[in-house]
C-alpha positions in Angstrom: -10.0 37.1 11.6 -9.1 37.5 7.9 -10.5 35.3 5.2 -7.0 33.8 4.5 -6.4 32.6 7.9 -6.6 27.3 8.4 -5.8 29.1 8.9 -4.2 28.9 5.6 -0.8 28.8 7.2 -1.6 25.6 9.0 -3.2 24.1 5.9 -0.2 24.9 3.7 2.3 23.6 6.3 0.3 20.4 6.5 0.2 20.1 2.8 4.0 20.4 2.5 3.6 22.3 -0.7 4.5 25.6 -2.2 1.9 28.3 -1.6 0.8 28.1 -5.3 0.1 24.4 -5.1 -1.6 24.6 -1.7 -3.8 27.4 -2.9 -4.7 25.3 -6.0 -5.8 22.4 -3.7 -7.7 24.8 -1.5 -9.6 26.5 -4.3 -10.5 23.5 -6.4 -14.1 22.4 -6.1 -15.0 25.1 -3.6 -18.7 25.7 -2.7 -20.5 29.0 -2.0 -22.6 27.5 0.8 -23.9 29.9 3.5 -25.8 29.2 6.7 -29.2 30.7 6.4 -30.5 30.8 10.0 -29.1 32.1 13.3 -28.1 28.7 14.5 -25.7 26.2 12.8 -26.6 22.7 14.1 -23.9 20.1 13.7 -24.9 16.4 14.4 -22.2 13.8 15.1 -21.4 10.6 16.8 -17.8 11.8 17.3 -17.1 13.0 20.9 -15.2 16.3 20.7 -13.1 17.2 23.7 -14.6 20.2 25.5 -11.9 22.6 24.3 -12.3 21.3 20.8 -16.1 21.9 20.9 -15.5 25.4 22.2 -13.1 26.2 19.4 -15.7 25.0 16.8 -18.6 26.8 18.5 -16.8 30.1 18.7 -15.7 29.9 15.0 -18.7 31.4 13.4 -19.1 35.2 13.6 -22.7 36.3 14.2 -24.0 32.7 14.4 -24.7 30.3 17.2 -23.1 26.9 16.6 -24.7 23.9 18.4 -22.9 20.6 18.4 -25.2 17.6 19.0 -23.1 14.7 20.3 -24.9 11.4 19.8 -24.1 8.4 21.9 -24.9 5.9 19.1 -26.1 5.5 15.6 -29.8 5.3 16.6 -29.6 8.6 18.4 -27.7 10.0 15.4 -30.5 9.0 13.1 -33.2 10.5 15.3 -31.4 13.9 15.4 -30.6 14.1 11.7 -33.9 15.9 11.1 -32.2 18.9 12.8 -28.9 18.7 11.1 -27.6 21.4 8.8 -24.1 19.9 9.1 -22.9 16.4 9.8 -19.4 15.6 11.2 -18.5 12.1 10.1 -20.7 10.5 7.5 -24.2 9.4 6.4 -25.4 6.8 4.0 -28.0 7.2 1.3 -30.9 5.9 3.4 -30.0 8.3 6.2 -30.2 11.3 3.7 -34.0 10.9 3.8 -33.9 11.6 7.5 -31.9 14.8 7.0 -34.0 17.3 5.0 -31.9 20.3 6.2 -28.5 18.8 5.5 -26.2 21.0 3.5 -22.7 19.9 4.3 -20.8 16.7 5.5 -17.4 17.1 7.0 -15.8 13.6 6.7 -13.7 12.6 9.6 -10.9 11.3 7.4 -9.1 12.0 4.2 -10.3 9.0 2.1 -14.0 9.0 1.4 -14.4 6.2 -1.1 -16.2 4.0 1.5 -18.9 6.7 1.8 -19.1 7.4 -1.9 -19.7 3.8 -2.8 -23.3 4.7 -1.9 -24.8 6.0 -5.2 -27.5 8.0 -3.5 -25.0 9.9 -1.4 -22.7 10.3 -4.4 -25.4 11.9 -6.5 -26.9 14.0 -3.8 -26.5 17.9 -3.7 -25.0 17.7 -0.2 -21.5 19.1 -0.2 -18.7 16.9 1.3 -15.4 18.1 2.6 -12.5 15.9 3.9 -9.3 16.1 5.8 -6.9 15.7 2.8 -3.4 17.0 3.5 -3.9 17.3 7.3 -2.3 13.9 7.8 0.6 14.5 5.4 3.3 15.5 7.8 3.2 12.3 9.9 2.7 10.1 6.8 5.6 11.6 4.9 7.9 11.3 8.0 6.9 7.7 8.3 7.5 7.1 4.6 11.0 8.4 4.7 11.6 6.4 7.9 10.5 3.2 6.3 12.7 3.9 3.3 15.7 4.6 5.4 15.2 1.4 7.4 15.4 -0.4 4.0 18.3 1.5 2.4 20.5 1.5 5.5 19.8 -2.2 6.3 18.3 -1.3 9.7 15.3 -3.5 9.5 16.9 -6.4 7.6 20.3 -6.6 9.3 20.5 -4.7 12.6 17.1 -5.0 14.3 17.2 -8.8 14.2 20.7 -8.7 15.7 19.6 -6.3 18.4 16.9 -8.6 19.5 19.5 -11.3 19.9 21.8 -8.9 21.9 24.5 -8.7 19.4 25.7 -6.2 16.8 28.0 -6.9 13.9 28.5 -5.0 10.6 26.9 -6.4 7.5 28.8 -6.5 4.2 31.8 -4.3 3.5 32.3 -0.5 3.0 31.9 -1.1 -0.7 29.0 -3.6 -0.8 25.4 -2.7 -1.6 24.1 -3.9 1.7 23.9 -0.2 2.6 22.7 2.3 -0.1 22.3 6.0 -0.2 19.4 8.2 -1.4 21.4 11.2 -2.5 21.1 11.6 -6.3 18.5 8.8 -6.7 15.2 9.3 -8.4 11.8 9.0 -6.6 8.7 8.6 -8.6 5.4 9.5 -6.9 1.9 8.5 -8.1 -0.4 11.2 -6.7 1.0 14.6 -5.9 -1.7 15.5 -3.3 -1.0 16.1 0.4 0.9 12.9 1.0 2.8 12.9 -2.3 3.7 16.6 -2.0 5.0 16.2 1.5 7.1 13.1 0.7 8.4 14.8 -2.4 9.5 17.9 -0.5 11.2 15.9 2.2 13.0 13.7 -0.3 14.2 16.6 -2.4 15.1 19.1 0.4 16.3 16.5 3.0 17.9 13.8 0.8 18.9 15.6 -2.5 16.7 13.2 -4.5 15.3 13.9 -7.9 11.5 13.9 -8.0 9.2 12.9 -10.8 5.5 12.4 -10.4 2.1 11.8 -11.9 -1.3 13.3 -10.9 -4.7 13.3 -12.4 -5.3 17.0 -11.6 -3.7 19.7 -13.7 -1.5 21.0 -10.9 1.3 23.7 -11.1 4.6 21.9 -10.9 6.4 22.6 -7.5 10.0 23.8 -7.7 11.1 20.6 -5.9 9.6 18.3 -8.6 11.7 17.8 -11.8 8.8 16.4 -13.9 5.1 16.3 -13.4 2.9 14.4 -15.8 -0.7 13.1 -16.2 -1.4 9.4 -15.3 -0.6 8.2 -18.8 3.1 8.7 -18.0 3.0 6.1 -15.2 4.3 3.1 -17.1 7.1 5.3 -18.5 8.1 6.4 -15.0 8.2 2.9 -13.4 11.5 1.6 -14.9 13.4 4.8 -14.4 12.9 5.4 -10.7 14.8 4.1 -7.6 11.9 4.6 -5.3 8.2 4.2 -6.4 5.6 5.7 -4.1 1.9 4.9 -4.0 0.3 8.2 -2.8 -2.9 8.3 -4.9 -6.5 8.1 -3.6 -8.3 4.8 -4.0 -10.7 5.0 -7.0 -11.8 2.6 -9.7 -8.9 3.8 -11.8 -6.2 3.3 -9.1 -7.3 0.0 -7.6 -4.5 -2.6 -7.9 -2.7 -0.3 -10.3 0.6 -1.5 -8.8 0.4 -5.0 -10.2 2.7 -7.8 -11.4 3.5 -5.9 -14.6 4.5 -2.8 -12.6 6.7 -4.7 -10.1 8.4 -6.6 -12.9 9.1 -3.3 -14.7 10.9 -1.8 -11.7 14.7 -1.8 -11.3 15.9 -4.7 -9.2 17.6 -2.1 -6.9 14.4 -0.1 -6.5 12.1 0.2 -3.5 8.3 0.4 -3.3 6.5 2.6 -0.7 2.7 2.1 -0.1 1.5 5.1 1.9 -2.0 6.1 0.9 -4.4 3.2 0.4 -3.6 -0.6 0.5 -6.0 -1.4 -2.3 -3.7 0.4 -4.8 -1.4 -2.6 -4.9 -1.7 -6.3 -5.6 -0.3 -7.8 -2.4 0.5 -11.2 -3.8 2.3 -9.8 -6.8 4.3 -7.7 -4.3 5.2 -10.8 -2.3 6.3 -12.5 -5.5 8.4 -9.5 -6.4 10.1 -9.4 -3.0 10.8 -13.1 -2.8 12.1 -13.5 -6.3 14.2 -10.3 -6.3 12.3 -8.2 -8.8 12.8 -5.3 -6.5 15.0 -4.6 -3.5 12.3 -4.0 -0.9 9.1 -2.4 0.2 8.0 0.0 3.0 4.3 -0.3 3.8 2.0 1.7 6.0 -1.1 0.3 4.3 -2.2 -3.1 3.1 -5.2 -4.4 1.1 -6.5 -6.3 4.2 -5.8 -4.6 7.5 -4.4 -6.0 9.5 -2.9 -8.7 7.2 -3.7 -12.2 8.6 -0.8 -13.8 10.5 -0.4 -16.5 7.8 0.0 -13.9 5.0 3.3 -14.5 3.1 4.2 -10.8 3.5 5.5 -11.7 6.9 8.0 -14.1 5.3 9.7 -11.3 3.4 12.8 -10.0 5.2 13.1 -7.1 2.8 9.9 -5.5 4.0 9.3 -2.9 6.8 5.7 -2.2 7.9 3.6 0.0 10.1 -0.1 -0.6 10.9 -1.8 2.3 9.0 -0.7 4.6 11.8 1.6 6.9 10.0 -1.0 9.8 10.2 -1.3 9.5 14.0 0.0 12.2 16.4 -1.3 14.8 18.8 -0.4 17.5 16.3 -2.7 16.1 13.6 -5.6 16.4 16.0 -4.9 20.1 16.4 -4.9 20.5 12.6 -8.2 18.6 12.2 -10.0 20.8 14.7 -8.5 24.0 13.2 -9.6 23.0 9.7 -13.1 22.1 10.7 -13.4 25.3 12.8 -12.2 27.3 9.8 -14.7 25.6 7.5 -17.5 26.4 10.0 -16.4 30.0 9.9 -16.4 29.9 6.1 -19.8 28.3 6.1 -21.2 31.0 8.4 -19.8 33.8 6.2 -20.5 32.2 2.8 -16.8 31.9 2.0 -15.8 28.8 -0.1 -15.0 25.8 2.0 -11.6 24.1 2.0 -11.2 20.5 0.8 -14.4 20.1 -1.1 -14.7 16.5 -2.5 -15.5 15.8 -6.1 -18.0 13.1 -5.2 -18.1 11.7 -8.8 -14.3 11.3 -8.8 -14.2 10.0 -5.2 -11.6 12.4 -3.8 
């Protein structure tokens, strides 16, 4: 197997980016870790399926891979003394129980909940995540939510359907149905989710894409403008769709606030796709009820699930899913492929994919 195989093809397909951008994501923050002994011991509370475990165990040339499946957290802690690798997560107190630990493979893309622990954040243990592997499903859901809004499906036609009737809304000239062609989408965070949404919006719907990102990324061909985060407030009033696709950090928490929603076009839509804590939910409700914006499509929310009394449920110009946009059988295949490839890289001393900058939180 060559060095360039999440397989890189799988990784770049999941990222939804050009090869140059995907390669930049893969290379950043890499680590030259290498297994020292003949056996790589992985300790986890996650129960891999037998075929998944075999794929991981067979990934490391010249090494024996042993996966220790723990039935609960107490057993996990008792086995940490043997762990060279952890699949899932540990806290700072548990680090003291793991003197051999070199690498943590997080089970998700967002790791802010782990890195709130200062001891873990400052430890020398390398952490990798599943950034970009969820992007295909999330980007498809994002475009689906947007189409439900722009074509009046959720607001006008699903309510009629439940009442067993179907009548057209508006006229052929009214703005009850709007098109995406030629409109501008602004994306905050051009990582896996943002890149995949951008590519689908540009290639599939002829939209113009502008974006901000904290990393100095090469601009993909399907993005018209790419700027650093200081351009965010300039971008807000010029876009027809504003997409929250950034990681949750101290800098991004509640960045989509009342000022932002007031600054958007009245005909614009907001998509919340990465983390719910990026937006102020009560400011969003106010924006929706008072007509500051045309609507919102949300897969994430600050409190999940939102309580039944939350006023977001009183907004007819909202369509939501339950933080499930990254779910599918296909994503599980990508998860195992990426972890197995990283196990191979660890065994051979090749830089790992998706190394987290623990100080930045992503």
